[in-house]
C-alpha positions as CSV (number, residue, x, y, z in Angstrom):
1,M,0.0,0.0,0.0
2,A,1.3,3.5,-0.9
3,I,1.8,5.8,2.0
4,D,0.8,9.5,1.4
5,I,3.9,11.7,1.7
6,A,1.8,14.4,3.4
7,D,1.0,11.9,6.2
8,I,4.7,11.0,6.5
9,K,5.6,14.7,6.9
10,R,2.8,15.4,9.3
11,L,3.8,12.4,11.5
12,K,7.5,13.6,11.4
13,D,6.4,17.1,12.5
14,L,4.2,15.9,15.3
15,T,6.7,13.4,16.8
16,G,10.1,14.7,15.9
17,V,11.2,11.5,14.3
18,G,13.0,11.2,10.9
19,L,11.1,10.8,7.6
20,T,12.2,7.1,7.3
21,D,10.9,6.3,10.8
22,A,7.6,8.0,10.1
23,K,7.2,6.1,6.8
24,V,8.0,2.8,8.6
25,A,5.5,3.5,11.3
26,L,2.7,4.3,8.8
27,T,3.6,1.2,6.8
28,E,3.3,-1.0,9.9
29,V,-0.3,0.1,10.5
30,N,-1.4,0.1,6.8
31,G,-1.4,3.9,6.6
32,D,-3.7,4.4,9.7
33,F,-2.4,7.8,10.8
34,D,-3.9,7.8,14.3
35,K,-2.4,4.3,15.1
36,A,1.0,5.4,13.8
37,L,0.9,8.6,15.8
38,A,0.0,6.7,19.0
39,A,2.8,4.1,18.4
40,M,5.4,6.8,17.7
41,R,4.4,8.8,20.8
42,K,4.7,5.7,22.9
43,K,8.2,5.0,21.5
44,G,9.2,8.7,22.0
45,L,8.1,8.7,25.6
46,T,10.0,5.5,26.3
47,K,13.1,7.2,24.8
48,A,12.4,10.3,26.8
49,E,12.5,8.3,30.0
50,K,15.9,6.8,29.0
51,R,17.1,10.4,28.2
52,G,16.1,11.3,31.8
53,E,19.5,9.9,32.9
54,R,21.4,12.4,30.8
55,E,22.6,15.6,32.4
56,A,20.6,18.7,31.8
57,R,22.5,21.9,32.6
58,A,21.5,24.2,29.7
59,G,18.0,25.8,29.6
60,V,16.3,29.1,30.6
61,I,14.6,30.9,33.5
62,G,11.2,31.7,32.2
63,T,8.9,34.4,33.5
64,Y,5.2,35.0,33.5
65,N,3.3,38.1,34.8
66,H,-0.5,37.9,35.2
67,D,-2.2,41.3,35.3
68,S,0.7,42.7,37.4
69,R,-0.7,40.8,40.3
70,I,1.0,37.3,40.0
71,G,4.5,36.8,38.9
72,V,6.3,33.5,38.3
73,L,10.0,32.6,37.7
74,V,10.7,29.0,36.6
75,E,14.0,27.3,35.7
76,V,13.7,24.6,33.1
77,N,16.8,22.7,32.0
78,C,17.7,20.8,28.9
79,E,21.0,19.3,27.5
80,T,21.9,21.9,24.9
81,D,21.7,25.7,24.4
82,F,20.5,25.1,20.8
83,V,17.4,23.3,22.1
84,S,16.8,25.9,24.8
85,R,16.5,28.6,22.2
86,G,13.9,26.7,20.1
87,D,10.2,27.4,19.9
88,T,9.1,24.0,21.4
89,F,11.3,24.5,24.5
90,Q,10.3,28.2,24.9
91,D,6.6,27.4,24.6
92,L,7.0,24.6,27.2
93,V,8.6,27.1,29.6
94,K,5.8,29.6,29.0
95,D,3.2,26.9,29.6
96,L,4.8,25.9,32.9
97,A,5.1,29.4,34.1
98,M,1.4,30.1,33.3
99,H,0.4,26.8,35.0
100,I,2.3,27.7,38.1
101,A,0.6,31.2,38.2
102,A,-2.9,29.5,37.9
103,T,-2.4,26.6,40.3
104,N,0.1,27.8,42.9
105,P,1.9,24.5,43.6
106,E,4.2,24.2,46.6
107,Y,6.8,21.7,45.3
108,V,8.2,20.6,41.9
109,S,7.8,16.9,42.8
110,T,7.3,14.6,45.7
111,A,11.1,14.3,45.9
112,D,11.2,17.9,47.2
113,I,8.9,17.1,50.2
114,S,10.7,16.5,53.5
115,D,10.2,13.3,55.5
116,D,9.0,15.4,58.5
117,E,6.3,17.0,56.3
118,K,5.2,13.6,55.0
119,K,5.1,12.2,58.5
120,K,3.1,15.2,59.8
121,V,0.5,14.8,57.1
122,E,0.3,11.0,57.6
123,T,-0.3,11.5,61.3
124,E,-3.0,14.1,60.7
125,F,-4.9,11.8,58.3
126,A,-4.4,8.8,60.6
127,D,-5.8,10.7,63.6
128,K,-8.8,11.8,61.5
129,A,-9.4,8.3,60.3
130,K,-9.4,6.9,63.8
131,A,-11.6,9.7,65.1
132,D,-14.1,8.9,62.2
133,G,-14.2,5.3,63.4
134,K,-12.6,3.7,60.4
135,P,-11.7,0.0,60.8
136,A,-8.2,-0.4,62.2
137,D,-7.1,-2.8,59.4
138,M,-8.1,-0.2,56.7
139,I,-6.5,2.9,58.2
140,D,-3.1,2.4,56.5
141,K,-4.7,2.0,53.1
142,I,-7.1,5.0,53.6
143,V,-4.2,7.2,54.9
144,G,-1.9,6.1,52.0
145,G,-4.5,7.2,49.4
146,Q,-5.2,10.5,51.2
147,V,-1.6,11.4,51.6
148,Q,-0.9,10.7,47.9
149,K,-3.8,12.8,46.8
150,H,-2.8,15.6,49.3
151,F,0.7,15.9,47.8
152,A,-0.3,15.3,44.2
153,E,-2.4,18.5,44.4
154,R,0.6,20.4,45.7
155,C,3.3,19.0,43.4
156,L,3.7,20.8,40.1
157,L,4.6,17.6,38.1
158,D,1.6,15.6,39.5
159,Q,-1.0,18.3,38.8
160,P,-3.4,18.0,35.9
161,F,-2.0,20.4,33.2
162,V,-4.2,23.5,33.0
163,K,-4.3,23.5,29.2
164,N,-5.2,19.8,29.0
165,P,-6.4,18.4,32.3
166,D,-6.4,14.8,30.8
167,I,-2.7,14.7,31.3
168,T,-0.4,15.7,34.2
169,V,2.3,18.4,33.9
170,A,4.9,15.6,34.0
171,E,3.3,14.0,31.0
172,H,3.2,17.3,29.1
173,V,7.0,17.8,29.9
174,K,7.8,14.2,28.7
175,A,5.8,14.6,25.5
176,N,7.8,17.8,24.7
177,A,11.1,16.2,25.7
178,A,10.3,13.4,23.2
179,L,9.6,15.9,20.5
180,M,13.0,17.7,21.2
181,N,14.9,14.4,21.7
182,E,16.3,15.9,24.9
183,N,16.3,15.4,28.7
184,V,14.1,18.2,30.1
185,V,14.1,18.9,33.9
186,V,11.9,21.4,35.8
187,R,14.5,22.5,38.3
188,R,12.7,25.1,40.5
189,F,10.1,27.9,40.6
190,S,9.0,30.9,42.6
191,R,5.6,32.4,42.6
192,L,4.7,35.9,44.0
193,A,1.1,37.2,44.4
194,L,0.5,40.8,45.2
195,G,-0.3,41.4,48.9
196,E,0.5,37.8,49.8
197,V,2.5,37.3,53.0
198,S,4.8,34.2,53.0
């Protein structure tokens, strides 16, 4: 079956793969563009996870100012200066800064939460579960779920992405990293709101 060159180019642009890889992907699924796209994205995300081990020291500090009332600084790193100057990377940084302005996360990821803070929250939920008369053998499971949800709401990478709530911020970052063929790391952020006392 002949594969349409327009589909090959479109698949290449959407996934960041070479023309040959795009053609092979379309051939494998008899020209079904959606199936080829899904397969290539899955492959790209797998590669992005492997790239996560590579050092990311280039990048930018992006800014976002909302109505002169909320300001955000976010440091996002990648492997090369060349990629950090590209539109895909710049757009990702803008998206992240805007997301932070809108959702006000406290941490980048769960790795940034201290053991003391985790224990404190676990204790609070356990005490509440006991006070609510939950069965003793179920308390650990209940508390585990509540703690995970509590911190997921406060960690940038675990939050639903504001522009597409069907995916998390981490998934949005990974998808962009796959497009750029780079390791991308959200290093840190700072958010200021007018009149807010820290």
